N, C-alpha and C positions, 0 to 999 in steps of 0.2 A: 493536375493529377500527376502523381509521381510514378515512375516506373518501378518495378520490383527491385532493380539494381540500385536506384536512387534511394528508395526506402531502406534498403539494407545498409547502404553507406551512412545515411542519417542516423539510423539506430546505433551503428557502431560508434559514430561521433558522440552521440548522446551518452552511451555507456562509458566512453573514455573520460568523461568529466564527472564521474560519480566517485568521489574520493573516500566515501565511508563504506563500512561493511555492516549489513543489517541481517537480522534473523526474522523472517516472516513466519508467524504461526497462525495458520488459518484454522478456525474452529471446525470440528467435524460435526456431521449430522448426528442427532441422537439415534440410538439403536434400541430396538425392543429387547427387554430382558426376559428372563424365564418367569417372572412374577406378574407379567401384564403391564409393567411400567416401562420406562425408558431410562437409559443411562447415556451420559455423554460419550460420543465416539472419540477415537484417538485423533488429536489435531495433527495436521500436516505441517511440517516446517521446511524451510529452505533458507540457505545463507546466500545473499546476493549483494552486489554493489548497490550503493544508494547515495542520494544527495538529500540532505535535510535543510529545509529552508522555511522561511515565513510565508504564509499565504500571500499571493499577489492580489491585485485588484480583481482580476477575473475569478480567482478562487473565492474571494470574499463575496462576490456577487452570487456565486453558486451557493455558498453557505447561507447567505441571507435569504435566497429564494427557497431553500430547503428548510430554513428555520433551525440550522445547526450551528454550534459554536466550535470553531477550529482554531488551533494556535500553531499548527505546523503543516507544511506541505512536503511530502516525501516523494522523490522521484526514483523510480525503480526501473531496471532494464525491461525493455519490451518483452512481452511474453511471460512476465512474472505473474504467478497466480496469487492474487490478494483479494480478499472479500471484506465486505463490511463486517465489523466486529473482530477482524483479525488484530493481532498484536504484533507490532514491529519493534524490535529492540535493536538499537544502534550500538554496535561495539565501539565505535569511535568516540561518541560522547557519553555513553553509558545510560542514555535515556530510553524509556519505553513509550510507545504511542499506541493509542487505540484508533483503528481506522474507522472513520465515520462515513466517508464517501470515496468511491473509486471512479475516476473518469474513464468510462468505456465507450463514450459516444463519438469519438473521433474516427473518421474513416482512414486517415493516414497517420496512425499513431506511431510515434517513435520511442515512446517510453510509457510507463504506467505512472500516473500521478494520483497519489492518495492524500486526501485531506484528513488530518488527524487531530486528536486531542491528546496532549501530554498526560501520561499516567503518573500520578504523584506516588512516590514510594512511601511506604508506611515505615518510617524509621523511628 
């Protein structure tokens, strides 16, 4: 078990090795409109540091267990809000990713790990 000070230090070290910049766009909940239907709400966005990598063996085990296909694993600073179906655009490599799974199950989390699928641009 880590102390609060140790976790704070580990989170700072983790953030220091995130060389890229990403924009996280979380989808908003739908809102009721005046006609009895719903319309998409305004997504929330945040620009954060990030690290883009390939899924490791542990990530691939999670993907296999959940029956999902992922081709990227993005590491974001601790406390970053990111949800399934969010879009993350990396300013450093120009690629966009759809979040398929976010690891929220660790008790001593030092970063947010998102398993993603590359979004192919329609050019």
